[in-house]
TIRO-2110 file (N, C-alpha, C; in Angstrom, 1 decimal):
// TIRO-2110
58.6, 79.9, 57.0, N, 1, A
58.0, 78.4, 56.9, CA, 1, A
56.8, 78.3, 55.8, C, 1, A
56.0, 78.9, 56.3, N, 2, A
54.8, 79.2, 55.1, CA, 2, A
55.2, 79.3, 53.9, C, 2, A
55.9, 80.2, 53.8, N, 3, A
56.3, 80.8, 52.1, CA, 3, A
57.1, 79.6, 51.8, C, 3, A
57.8, 78.8, 52.5, N, 4, A
58.5, 77.7, 51.7, CA, 4, A
57.3, 76.8, 51.2, C, 4, A
56.9, 76.4, 52.2, N, 5, A
55.6, 75.4, 51.5, CA, 5, A
54.8, 76.1, 50.2, C, 5, A
54.5, 77.3, 50.4, N, 6, A
53.8, 77.9, 49.2, CA, 6, A
54.9, 77.6, 48.1, C, 6, A
56.0, 78.0, 48.1, N, 7, A
56.9, 77.9, 46.8, CA, 7, A
56.8, 76.3, 46.3, C, 7, A
57.0, 75.5, 47.4, N, 8, A
57.0, 74.2, 47.0, CA, 8, A
55.9, 73.7, 46.5, C, 8, A
54.4, 74.2, 46.7, N, 9, A
53.2, 73.9, 46.1, CA, 9, A
53.2, 74.5, 44.7, C, 9, A
53.7, 75.7, 44.6, N, 10, A
53.9, 76.2, 43.1, CA, 10, A
54.7, 75.6, 42.3, C, 10, A
55.8, 75.1, 42.8, N, 11, A
56.7, 74.3, 41.9, CA, 11, A
56.0, 73.0, 41.4, C, 11, A
55.5, 72.4, 42.5, N, 12, A
54.8, 71.1, 41.9, CA, 12, A
53.5, 71.2, 41.1, C, 12, A
52.9, 72.4, 41.3, N, 13, A
51.6, 72.6, 40.6, CA, 13, A
52.2, 72.9, 39.3, C, 13, A
52.9, 73.9, 38.8, N, 14, A
53.4, 74.4, 37.5, CA, 14, A
54.0, 73.0, 36.9, C, 14, A
54.8, 72.5, 37.6, N, 15, A
55.6, 71.1, 36.9, CA, 15, A
54.6, 70.3, 36.4, C, 15, A
53.5, 70.2, 37.0, N, 16, A
52.5, 69.2, 36.5, CA, 16, A
52.1, 69.5, 35.0, C, 16, A
52.3, 70.8, 34.9, N, 17, A
51.9, 70.8, 33.2, CA, 17, A
52.9, 70.7, 32.2, C, 17, A
54.2, 70.6, 32.7, N, 18, A
55.4, 70.1, 31.9, CA, 18, A
55.4, 68.8, 31.6, C, 18, A
56.2, 68.4, 30.8, N, 19, A
56.8, 67.0, 30.5, CA, 19, A
57.1, 66.6, 31.6, C, 19, A
56.7, 64.6, 31.9, N, 20, A
57.3, 64.0, 33.2, CA, 20, A
59.0, 64.2, 33.2, C, 20, A
59.7, 64.3, 32.3, N, 21, A
61.3, 64.6, 32.5, CA, 21, A
61.4, 65.8, 33.2, C, 21, A
60.9, 66.9, 32.7, N, 22, A
61.2, 68.0, 33.5, CA, 22, A
60.9, 68.1, 35.0, C, 22, A
59.5, 67.5, 35.0, N, 23, A
58.8, 67.3, 36.4, CA, 23, A
59.8, 66.7, 37.3, C, 23, A
60.6, 65.4, 36.8, N, 24, A
61.4, 64.9, 37.4, CA, 24, A
62.5, 65.6, 37.9, C, 24, A
63.0, 66.4, 37.0, N, 25, A
64.3, 67.3, 37.3, CA, 25, A
63.8, 68.3, 38.4, C, 25, A
62.8, 68.8, 38.2, N, 26, A
62.2, 69.4, 39.3, CA, 26, A
62.0, 69.2, 40.8, C, 26, A
61.6, 67.9, 40.6, N, 27, A
61.4, 67.2, 41.7, CA, 27, A
62.7, 66.9, 42.5, C, 27, A
63.7, 66.4, 41.6, N, 28, A
65.1, 66.2, 42.4, CA, 28, A
65.5, 67.4, 43.0, C, 28, A
65.2, 68.5, 42.2, N, 29, A
66.1, 69.9, 42.8, CA, 29, A
65.3, 70.1, 44.3, C, 29, A
63.8, 70.1, 44.1, N, 30, A
63.4, 70.6, 45.5, CA, 30, A
63.6, 69.5, 46.5, C, 30, A
64.0, 68.4, 46.4, N, 31, A
64.4, 67.3, 47.4, CA, 31, A
65.6, 67.9, 47.5, C, 31, A
66.6, 68.1, 46.8, N, 32, A
67.7, 68.8, 47.4, CA, 32, A
67.6, 69.9, 48.2, C, 32, A
66.8, 70.8, 47.6, N, 33, A
66.7, 72.0, 48.7, CA, 33, A
66.4, 71.6, 50.0, C, 33, A
65.3, 70.5, 50.3, N, 34, A
65.0, 70.2, 51.6, CA, 34, A
66.0, 69.7, 52.3, C, 34, A
66.8, 68.7, 51.4, N, 35, A
68.0, 68.2, 52.2, CA, 35, A
68.9, 69.1, 52.8, C, 35, A
69.2, 69.9, 51.9, N, 36, A
70.3, 71.0, 52.2, CA, 36, A
69.6, 71.7, 53.6, C, 36, A
68.6, 72.0, 53.6, N, 37, A
67.8, 72.8, 54.8, CA, 37, A
68.2, 71.6, 56.1, C, 37, A
67.6, 70.6, 56.1, N, 38, A
67.6, 69.6, 56.8, CA, 38, A
69.2, 69.4, 57.5, C, 38, A
70.0, 69.2, 56.5, N, 39, A
71.5, 69.0, 56.9, CA, 39, A
72.2, 70.4, 57.8, C, 39, A
71.6, 71.6, 57.3, N, 40, A
72.2, 73.0, 58.1, CA, 40, A
71.7, 72.9, 59.5, C, 40, A
70.3, 72.5, 59.6, N, 41, A
69.7, 72.3, 61.2, CA, 41, A
70.4, 71.5, 61.7, C, 41, A
70.7, 70.0, 61.5, N, 42, A
71.3, 69.2, 62.0, CA, 42, A
72.7, 69.8, 62.5, C, 42, A
73.5, 70.2, 61.2, N, 43, A
75.0, 70.9, 62.0, CA, 43, A
74.8, 71.9, 63.0, C, 43, A
73.9, 72.5, 62.9, N, 44, A
73.6, 73.6, 63.8, CA, 44, A
73.3, 73.0, 65.3, C, 44, A
72.6, 72.0, 65.2, N, 45, A
72.2, 71.5, 66.5, CA, 45, A
73.5, 70.7, 67.0, C, 45, A
74.0, 70.2, 66.5, N, 46, A
75.4, 69.4, 66.6, CA, 46, A
76.4, 70.6, 67.3, C, 46, A
76.7, 71.4, 66.7, N, 47, A
77.4, 72.3, 67.2, CA, 47, A
77.1, 72.8, 68.6, C, 47, A
75.8, 73.2, 68.8, N, 48, A
75.1, 73.8, 70.0, CA, 48, A
75.5, 72.6, 70.9, C, 48, A
75.1, 71.6, 70.5, N, 49, A
75.2, 70.2, 71.6, CA, 49, A
76.5, 70.2, 72.3, C, 49, A
77.3, 70.2, 71.2, N, 50, A
79.1, 70.0, 71.4, CA, 50, A
79.4, 71.2, 72.5, C, 50, A
79.1, 72.4, 72.1, N, 51, A
79.3, 73.6, 72.9, CA, 51, A
78.8, 73.3, 74.4, C, 51, A
77.6, 72.9, 74.7, N, 52, A
76.9, 72.6, 75.8, CA, 52, A
77.6, 71.4, 76.6, C, 52, A
77.9, 70.7, 76.1, N, 53, A
78.7, 69.7, 76.6, CA, 53, A
80.2, 69.8, 77.0, C, 53, A
80.7, 70.6, 76.3, N, 54, A
81.7, 71.1, 76.7, CA, 54, A
81.9, 72.2, 78.0, C, 54, A
81.0, 72.8, 78.0, N, 55, A
80.7, 73.6, 79.2, CA, 55, A
80.3, 72.8, 80.6, C, 55, A
79.6, 71.7, 80.2, N, 56, A
78.7, 71.0, 81.5, CA, 56, A
79.7, 69.8, 81.9, C, 56, A
80.1, 69.0, 80.7, N, 57, A
80.9, 67.8, 81.1, CA, 57, A
82.5, 68.0, 81.2, C, 57, A
82.9, 67.4, 82.2, N, 58, A
84.4, 67.3, 82.5, CA, 58, A
85.0, 65.9, 82.7, C, 58, A
83.9, 64.8, 82.3, N, 59, A
84.5, 63.5, 82.8, CA, 59, A
85.1, 63.0, 81.0, C, 59, A
86.1, 62.0, 80.9, N, 60, A
86.5, 61.9, 79.6, CA, 60, A
85.7, 61.0, 78.8, C, 60, A
85.1, 60.0, 79.9, N, 61, A
84.2, 59.1, 78.6, CA, 61, A
83.0, 59.9, 77.8, C, 61, A
82.5, 60.9, 78.6, N, 62, A
81.5, 61.6, 77.9, CA, 62, A
82.0, 62.1, 76.7, C, 62, A
83.0, 62.9, 76.9, N, 63, A
83.6, 63.6, 75.9, CA, 63, A
84.1, 62.3, 74.5, C, 63, A
84.7, 61.5, 75.2, N, 64, A
84.9, 60.3, 74.0, CA, 64, A
83.7, 60.2, 73.2, C, 64, A
82.6, 59.7, 73.9, N, 65, A
81.3, 59.5, 73.5, CA, 65, A
80.7, 60.5, 72.4, C, 65, A
81.0, 61.9, 72.8, N, 66, A
80.6, 63.1, 72.0, CA, 66, A
81.4, 63.0, 70.6, C, 66, A
83.0, 62.7, 70.9, N, 67, A
83.7, 62.9, 69.7, CA, 67, A
83.2, 61.4, 68.6, C, 67, A
82.6, 60.4, 69.2, N, 68, A
82.2, 59.3, 68.5, CA, 68, A
81.1, 59.9, 67.6, C, 68, A
79.8, 60.6, 68.3, N, 69, A
78.9, 61.2, 67.7, CA, 69, A
79.2, 62.2, 66.5, C, 69, A
80.2, 62.7, 66.8, N, 70, A
80.6, 63.8, 65.9, CA, 70, A
81.2, 63.0, 64.7, C, 70, A
81.9, 61.9, 64.8, N, 71, A
82.2, 61.1, 63.5, CA, 71, A
81.2, 60.6, 62.9, C, 71, A
80.3, 60.1, 63.7, N, 72, A
79.3, 59.5, 63.0, CA, 72, A
78.3, 60.6, 62.0, C, 72, A
78.2, 61.7, 62.8, N, 73, A
77.5, 62.9, 62.0, CA, 73, A
78.4, 63.2, 60.6, C, 73, A
79.6, 63.3, 60.6, N, 74, A
80.7, 63.5, 59.7, CA, 74, A
80.5, 62.5, 58.5, C, 74, A
80.3, 61.2, 58.8, N, 75, A
80.2, 60.2, 58.0, CA, 75, A
78.5, 60.3, 57.5, C, 75, A
77.5, 60.9, 58.0, N, 76, A
76.5, 61.2, 57.5, CA, 76, A
76.5, 62.2, 56.2, C, 76, A
77.0, 63.6, 57.0, N, 77, A
77.3, 64.3, 56.0, CA, 77, A
78.3, 64.1, 54.6, C, 77, A
79.2, 63.3, 54.9, N, 78, A
79.7, 62.8, 53.8, CA, 78, A
78.9, 61.9, 52.9, C, 78, A
78.1, 61.1, 53.4, N, 79, A
77.2, 60.1, 52.6, CA, 79, A
76.4, 61.1, 52.0, C, 79, A
75.9, 62.0, 52.7, N, 80, A
75.0, 63.1, 52.1, CA, 80, A
75.3, 63.6, 50.7, C, 80, A
76.6, 64.4, 50.9, N, 81, A
77.1, 64.8, 49.5, CA, 81, A
77.6, 64.0, 48.7, C, 81, A
77.8, 62.6, 48.8, N, 82, A
77.8, 61.8, 47.6, CA, 82, A
76.6, 61.5, 46.9, C, 82, A
75.5, 61.4, 47.8, N, 83, A
74.2, 61.4, 47.1, CA, 83, A
73.7, 62.6, 46.1, C, 83, A
74.1, 63.8, 46.9, N, 84, A
74.1, 65.1, 46.0, CA, 84, A
74.8, 65.0, 45.0, C, 84, A
76.1, 64.6, 44.6, N, 85, A
76.7, 64.5, 43.4, CA, 85, A
76.2, 63.7, 42.5, C, 85, A
75.6, 62.4, 43.2, N, 86, A
74.7, 61.5, 42.3, CA, 86, A
73.5, 62.2, 41.6, C, 86, A
72.9, 62.8, 42.4, N, 87, A
71.7, 63.5, 42.1, CA, 87, A
72.2, 64.6, 40.9, C, 87, A
72.8, 65.4, 41.2, N, 88, A
73.3, 66.3, 40.4, CA, 88, A
73.7, 65.7, 38.9, C, 88, A
74.4, 64.5, 39.1, N, 89, A
74.7, 63.9, 37.8, CA, 89, A
73.5, 63.5, 36.9, C, 89, A
72.6, 63.1, 37.6, N, 90, A
71.2, 62.4, 37.2, CA, 90, A
70.6, 63.8, 36.6, C, 90, A
70.6, 64.9, 37.2, N, 91, A
70.1, 66.2, 36.8, CA, 91, A
70.8, 66.5, 35.3, C, 91, A
72.3, 66.5, 35.3, N, 92, A
72.6, 66.7, 34.1, CA, 92, A
72.6, 65.8, 33.0, C, 92, A
72.6, 64.6, 33.4, N, 93, A
72.1, 63.5, 32.2, CA, 93, A
70.4, 64.0, 31.6, C, 93, A
69.7, 64.4, 32.6, N, 94, A
68.4, 64.7, 32.0, CA, 94, A
68.4, 65.8, 31.3, C, 94, A
69.2, 66.8, 31.6, N, 95, A
69.2, 68.1, 30.7, CA, 95, A
70.0, 67.5, 29.2, C, 95, A
71.0, 66.8, 29.4, N, 96, A
71.4, 66.3, 28.0, CA, 96, A
70.4, 65.4, 27.1, C, 96, A
69.6, 64.9, 27.8, N, 97, A
68.6, 64.2, 27.1, CA, 97, A
67.4, 65.1, 26.4, C, 97, A
67.3, 66.0, 27.4, N, 98, A
66.2, 67.1, 26.9, CA, 98, A
67.1, 67.9, 25.5, C, 98, A
68.3, 68.1, 25.4, N, 99, A
69.0, 68.7, 24.6, CA, 99, A
68.8, 67.9, 23.3, C, 99, A
69.5, 66.8, 23.6, N, 100, A
69.0, 65.6, 22.3, CA, 100, A
67.9, 65.5, 21.9, C, 100, A
66.8, 65.5, 22.7, N, 101, A
65.4, 65.4, 22.0, CA, 101, A
65.0, 66.7, 21.3, C, 101, A
65.5, 67.8, 21.6, N, 102, A
65.0, 68.9, 21.1, CA, 102, A
65.7, 69.0, 19.7, C, 102, A
67.1, 68.6, 19.6, N, 103, A
67.8, 68.5, 18.3, CA, 103, A
67.2, 67.3, 17.6, C, 103, A
END
């Protein structure tokens, strides 16, 4: 965990020496990394909860509620992937801009 923080700190400190465009690109990438981690943790927690519920619960209502929760989480994941794609497009656009500027 500490290592990750150090890595982020390093990234941000080094990026301050570069152009704002490059800094923005790196910022987007680091945000993406963090989002990825958070989503993985969420997924794991959801799976564990599901297993626990299946073991403990036998009433139909609770299972239905659980399924609804899972659907909500799936929607969240889908939205997250959409955001990720948008971010990647933005990143590509930035790279194109850099190339154009260099030429």
